[in-house]
Every structure is written in C-alpha cells, then in structure tokens.
N, C-alpha and C positions, 0 to 999 in steps of 0.2 A: 354857640348854639347852648339853649336853655333848656334844661329837663326839668319834670314834674314826674313824682309819684305819687299817683292814686290810690285811694285803697280796694274801689269799685270800680267797674268799668264803667258805669253810666258817669260816673265822677270824670273818668279820664276821658270820655266823648265831649262834654261837656268844657274840659278845659280845649279840646281841640276845636270846637268849636270857636272859642273866641280868639284861638291861633288864627283859624282864618278869615274871623271880622279886621286882622289886620295884615293880613298878607301873607301870612307867614308861611312857610311848607314844614306841617306837619305828619307825623307818624306817631300811630299809635301801637306798641308793640306790649306783648303778655310778659316777656322775658328780655332784660338788655342784650339786642343783638348787633344793630348797625346804627351808627349816628350819623353815616354818610350824606353830604346833600342834604341837611334838613335843620331847618331852624328853631323846632320844638319839636322835642322825643319827650313822647309820655308815655312811661309804664303802667299798666293798666295793671294790679294787682286783684287779691281777692281778698285781702288782707281781714278785712270786716267781718268775715265769717269765718276767721281762726281763730284760736285761743291766742291770749295776750302772747303767751310767750312764742307760739308760732310764729304771730304778724313780728313781734319786735327781730326775731331772727332773719324772716324772709328782707325785713325793710332794711337791717343791715347789709344783708345780701349786695340790695339791689344798690343800697346806695356806694359801697366801696365800688361795684361796677362801674356805674354811672361818674365815680369820682376819676377813672381813669381815662375817660372823654375827655375831661377838662370842660363841661361846661359853665357858662357864666356864672348860674347858680343852680339851685335844685330846691324847686319848689315843693311842699307837702300838699297835697291837696284831701282836704280832710272832708268827711259829712259835714253838710251845713249846718245841720243840727247837733253836731258833734256826739252822734251814735259810732260805735267802735272803739277800737284799744287804742284810744289817741293819745293817752300819755304815756303809754308803750312803744308806739311807732317811734312820736317825736323823741324821744329819747335816743331811742336806736340809732335816729338818723343824726341827730347832734354829737353821739358817744362817735359816729363812722367820720362824721365829717370836723368832729376835733372844736365842734362851740357847745358852748354851755349856756345858749339864753333862745329860746325860741318864742317868736311873737303871732299868735294865733287869732286873725279878726276873720271871724266864721259871720257874724253877721252880713247881713244884705240889703240896707237901706230901698233901694228900688226895689225888693221883691216883698218890704213891709217885715224884714228879717231883722228887730232892734234887739241890743245886748245893752242895758244901763243900769248901772248900779250892778252889774254883775248878774241878771236877771234877763233870760231871755223871753221874746215875744215876737208873735208871728200874728199881724196884723193887729193889734193892742192886745192878743191873747196871749194868757202864759203858757207856753210851751208845753208845761204837764197837763195843758187842759185841750191840747188840740187832737189831733189824730194819731200825731205821733207815741200816745201814751198805750196806744194798741199794738205799737209794733212787738211782733214775735221775737226777736234775737234782741233788740236793747229799746226795752219801754221807758218811755223819759216818765222819771217819776217826780223831778224836779225841776224849774226855772232854772234854778242858780247854775252857772257854770262850774263853778267850783263842786256841786255834789255832782253833777252829771259825769266830770271829767276822774274826778276823786281824787284823793291825796293819803299818799304813802310817806313814801321815804324820800319825794322831790316835791320842789316847790311850785306849785302851784296859784298864781295870784290872778287876781280880775283888778285892770286897770283901764283909765280912762287917759286918752291919750295927752292930758293937757298934765298928765301925773307924772312924776320922777319914776325913772324905771330902772328897777336893780339891772345889773349885768348877767345875771344868771335864773335859771328857772323857765318855767312855763308861765308865759304872760298872755293871758287873754283879754284881748281888747275890747273894750267898752266900743260899741256904733252905733250912735242913736242917727247921723244922719251923712250924706255925700260928702262934705267937707273934710268931717272925721277919717272916713274912710282913705280919702288921697292923702290926710296927716299921718297915718299909721305906715306908712308906703316909706315915708320920708325915716323911718327908725330903720329900714331892712340896709343893713351892708354886709359885708363880709366878715361878722363876727355872731351873724345871729340868721338864723333859719326863719325862712317868711315861709306860713303856714296859713290854711284855713279854709272859705270857700271859692269858688271862681268869683264873684264878684272882687275879692281881694287881688287875684292876679290877673283880671281885666286891666285893675287901677297899677299893677307894677310893670304890665305891658305898657299902657299909655304915656309911661314915662320913657319910652325908648322908642315908639312906632306911634302912626298917625291910623287910625281906622279905615280899612281900605271897602270893606265888603258890610251889607249889614242881613239879617238874619230874612230866608225867601218868605214874600208875602204873597206870592202866586200861587194860584190852585198847583198843587202836588198829586200828579195823574200816577196810579201804582197800575203795577203791571197786571198782564192776564192771571199770572201763576203766582198772588201772593198770599202769604204765611204770618197770621200776627200772631206774636207769642204772650200769653197775658202773664206773667210769674211773680209779679209783685203780690204783697199781703194787704196792700192797700185796698180797701173795697170800693167799686164804681160807683159813681155816683149816678141817681136815676138820667140825668141829663145826658152823660157818658152812655150809658147801656141803650137809651134811645136811640143815639147819635149813629152809631154802631148797627142797631138793627135797621134802620133807617139807609145804611149804607149798604146795608145787603151782606154783610157778613156772617157767614156761617160758622156758628160757634159748636166746635168738638170741644164735649167737657170729659176730663179724665174720669174716666168709668169708678164708681165708688170702690169696686172691688181694689183695682189698683193702686188707688188712694191710700186704703184703708189696711190691706194686707199686704204683709213682707214678703207672703210665701202664696199671691195670688196666682192662680191658673193662666199659662202663657196667653191662651184665646184672650181675655181681656184684652191686653196689649194691643193682641195683634188686628182685633176688631176696630179697635180706637186708631190704629193704624190707616187699618184698610178703610175707617170712613174717611179720614181727612184726606189721602191720596185722590177717592175717588171724587171727593168734591172737587178738590185740585183740578183733575182731569176732566171734569162738568164744567170748568171756569168761573168756577166761586171762589171767592176768597172768605179765607179759613181764620179763625182764630183758635187758639189752642188755650183752653182756660184749667183753671181750676180751682173748681167753685165747690166749696163741701164747710157745713158746718162747723164738723169735728175737727178742730186744728190742733188737737193734743196729741201727745206721745214723741218719744224719745228720736230724736233725731229725722224727724216725720220732713222736717222743711230742705231740710238737705236731700233727703230720698226723693222727694218729690220731684226739686229742681233737676236729680242726675235722671230721671223715670221722662220729664219733659226733654231734658238736650237727647237722651237717647231717642225719642219718636222724633226730633227735629233731623237727627242724623239718618233713622230711616228714608224718613220722606225725603231728601234731600237725593237720596241715593235712588229715589224712584221718580223724582219730580224735578224738574229743572225749573227752581223758581225763579222769578223776575226779581221779586222783593221779600224781605224777611225783617218783619217790625218784632222786636224785643224791648219789651217794659222790666226794669228792674234788674240791677247791678250784678247782683249773683247769681242771676237765672244767665244773664249776656257772658256770664263766663262759664259755666258749665255747658253751654249749649259751642262755644269758641273751641274749648277744652276739647271736646269729642269729636268736633271737625278741624281738629288738628290745625285752626289758623293762629298765627302768633305775629304777623304784621295786617293792621287795616289802616286807608287812607284816607282821613276827614276830606269829604268835598263840599259839602253845603250844610249851612244851620239852616234846618226848616223854622226852629222856634228856640227861645231861650233853653239852652239845654238838650237839643232835640235834633241827632246829628247824621247826616248820610253821611255812608263810609263805602269806599271800595274795597275789594280784599284780591290778591293774586290767584286764590284758588279757584275762585268761582267769578271769573270776570265778566259775564252778564249779569251779575248777582249787587244788587244793593241792600245792605243792610244799615238798617235804623231803628238807634237804640233812644230810650228817655229814664230817668229816674221813676221811681216807681209812683213816689208822689204827685209828679207835674202828670198834667192831661195832655195827650194826644190834640195838638193843632188842630182847626176846625178846616183849615186850607187843606188836609188831607183826605182825597175821594178814593172812597174803595169800591165805587162801584162797577159793574160788570161791563159798561158801556164803555170805560175810559181805556185810553189805548196806550202803552207803555211810554213813560220818557225817562228815557237816560241821567241822568243827572250828574252830569260830570263837573259840576262847578260852572 
C-alpha cells in the first residue's frame, strides 16, 4: 500500500485520479480509518486552511497513524504553486518518519509549470504575475521558490537535478522538462520524503505500474437533480460564464445580507435555501455561487464556506441529488464535514484533476470535485434534456 497526505481535498482527488489511471484500488479518507484491500490510501486534510502550528500538528498525527499501517512510502501532496504551510508540514512529516531530507518537485512541465534557477513560471509568466497573486489566503508575492516557502530555522535550498544534493533539509527541485521530472524520482529512497505536485507522484507510480486507463473524453451526462457549488475564489472567465449560461444552469447567489452580515436575519438564508430547492424540484440544474465585490473582513472566507456547506446539507435533506459538483478544496472539506462523509471512492477521472467519486452514505450520488484554478471540462453537459449516467468507472 502507498499512502499520500494531501493538504486539501481537491489535491487528494487529483492523486486519486492518477491512481485510477494505473489500475489501483483507491480510497480517500478524511481521517486515517482503514487500509484493508486498498492499493492507494489518500488522506485528504484541510491543513492549507489551518495555521502553521495547527497544520504541523495535524500532519505529524496523521503520519504517525499511517506508519502503523506500514505503507511502502508516504507521499506529501502539496499545492502545485507552493501555497500553504509547506515547510511546517514537511518538517512535521520528516520528524515523524525519522527523515532528515525532503525532495519537493512542484513543477509540472506537462502543464507549463516550470521551476528554473529557483524561479517559478506558468506558461513563461512569472508566478507573481499570474492569477495566484490574488489568492485571498496565500497571495503569491514572488516567483522565487525560496521566498515563497520562506526560510527560518531550517535549510531550504533550490537545486537542479544534476547538482550534488545535501543529505538534509528541504530541497526544492528545479524542473524544466519531463526528463528532469523523471530524474528527480531516482533520488527518492527510504531516507527521503517525497513531496510535490501530482505530476511528480505520477512519475513515481510509473516506476512500478503500467497505465491502464486514461481520462474520460466521452460526454458526461449529469443527473436530473444536479447541484454545482462554486466555492473557489478564482474569478470565472467570460468563456466559462457563457458556457454555464448556455448549459441552462440556474444561478443562486448567496444573498448580500448573508455574505456581509454576521448577524443576518434567518429569513435571508431560508429564502436562499428555498430558491435552490424549488429550482431542483423543477428539474433545473443549479449552481450555488458567492459573487460579491467586497471580499474584505476578518474570517469572511471561512464563514462563507461554512454557510455554503450548511446550505448544501439542508438541500440534501430535502432533495435526493444525482450529481454534486464542487470546486475548491477548502469548500469541499467543509461540505464533506457537514455531511459526515469520511470515505470516498474515486471511480473516474474526467480530466486532469477532475474526479468522480462515490460514497457509502449516498449510494445514488456522484460527487465530482476540481481545484479552483482548473476549468470544468467541456464534455460535461448540464442541459436539462440529459438523462442520468451512473459513472461507475
């Protein structure tokens, strides 16, 4: 069994899709519960939303539990552009595993994500000139990987794969092409924690397994009762908005009063809930959005995510959904927590990082998640004329 600790849910699902590609039996858990009859066990944390100390404590606890299951190795899935509590989480895992070195390969040349001479670019654009500069929780202020991660009492260095590597510290690998990505995998052994993005994990699996499946390219038909939750802070492009409008999705935006007031009158939330339920019962596909200009305010992002999760729970108590689409890892974690879902079973990869899953608690429900910065694939159809297709892989 191979184990993975992911710092957010959509990253965990992305790893799950890679496992499916190699024909592995995959399970995602929000806590370390069980590893029987599974090839790839992924623990989906929400540590990116925690403080550095809280994240380190959580990763140490999970690592210690996973060690008892005796996995081949424990991969640390990080955000591909190094947002989050990178150093603190890695140091906690290294300490729990008794390792002094971690190799972090976050770049992915297949997606145009390059780290060269310690500087990160996406499609040749410096990272701090991309949309990630507007991230509400971890705004990227530099393209230097050392500056992004920070350096306090630990050694963080940027290295090319051809350079001599130290036996301790956090090594952030330069990667400019697929050949270098593969070369980095050769340095991973039982003295080193392997960490980084999904691209690097893909390479690690390819050393042991052969590809069995590819992402779905066939049209994906959504069920009659379909709810899409737009929980990401990333702005929608005009193209995406036009696609949603043409698909006939009914948008139900969080009321301004609910968004801006911590002591809003309950009827505002109730009206929002009733609008969503009425639309679903009239066989309309619905998107829950949070589209407001004022984004300032202490703890607003977390409060809004909790309110969205509460709404989804209330809706699902009144409507038997066929499909639930969620974007954004933190939003997904909040929703799963409200629904008391701790185990998920990936069944199909629709596109890179976009995964369909089943859960025990709702046997007729298909949950599909994606990272906030990715786009929904165009082969998903939300038109009301579609009939449900149970995608069991």
